[in-house]
N, C-alpha and C positions, 0 to 999 in steps of 0.2 A: 188825396192831394199830390201825396208824393208820387205817387203812379203816374200821374196827368205830367209831372216835371219832367219825368225822365222819357215818356213819350212824345213830346210835343216838338223836340228838335227833330226827331224821326220823321213826324207828320210834315213839318214844315221842309223837311230837306225833299220828301216825297210828292209832295205837293197832295197829298192824300188825308183822309181822316181816318187816324189810328186810335181806335177807342179802347182796345184790351192789353195786356201783355203779350198774348199769344201774338197780336199784330205788330208789336215790337219785336219778337222774335223771328216773325216772318220776313221783316224788313232787314234785319240785320243777316238774314240768310240769303238774301237775293244778291246776286252775283252782278247782274245789268240794272245798274240803278236808273238808266235811261227812262224806261217807260216798263217797270215792272207790272204785271198782272196783280190786279187785286184781289185778296183771298176773300172767300165766303164770309160776309159779316157775321158775327158773333158777339150779339150783346147781352149784357147781364143784367140790365135794367130796361133798355129803351123799347116801349111798346108791350112790357111785362108786366103791367100793375095787376097786383094779387097773386102772380105767379109765385113761387118758390124760388129765391135767389140761388143760382148755381155753385156759389161759393158755401153759403151758409144756411140756407134754407128758409130764412125768415121771408115774408111775403114782400114783395115789390111794391113800393109806396108810390103816388104820384100828386101832384098838385100844379094849380098852374101859377105862374110866377111871372109876373111882367108880360104878359101875353104869351107866355110859351108854355109847354108843357114840360114839367121837372119830374123825371125819374129816378130813383135811388132807393138802395137797400139800407133800411134804418140799422140791421145787425152789422153791416160791414161799414156802413158810412155814417152812422150815427142817427140821431132822431129827427123830427120836424125840420123841413126847410123854412128860413126865415127870411 
């Protein structure tokens, strides 16, 4: 959660969805913040159900939550979503 707190202001300022610390580093390195190109997306959990987490190797979990698909790493982010 604290990762998202750090990334959200940059996402709001850029008008883009930033999802990883790498995206935050990219945003901080961009000199022209008018219309910077979007980096290639790197998702740790999105659409990776059952695959190993790139950070800890634990299988990515998924479930439906309020009509949306939720993906997360139980190893990095804790147990089941409630």
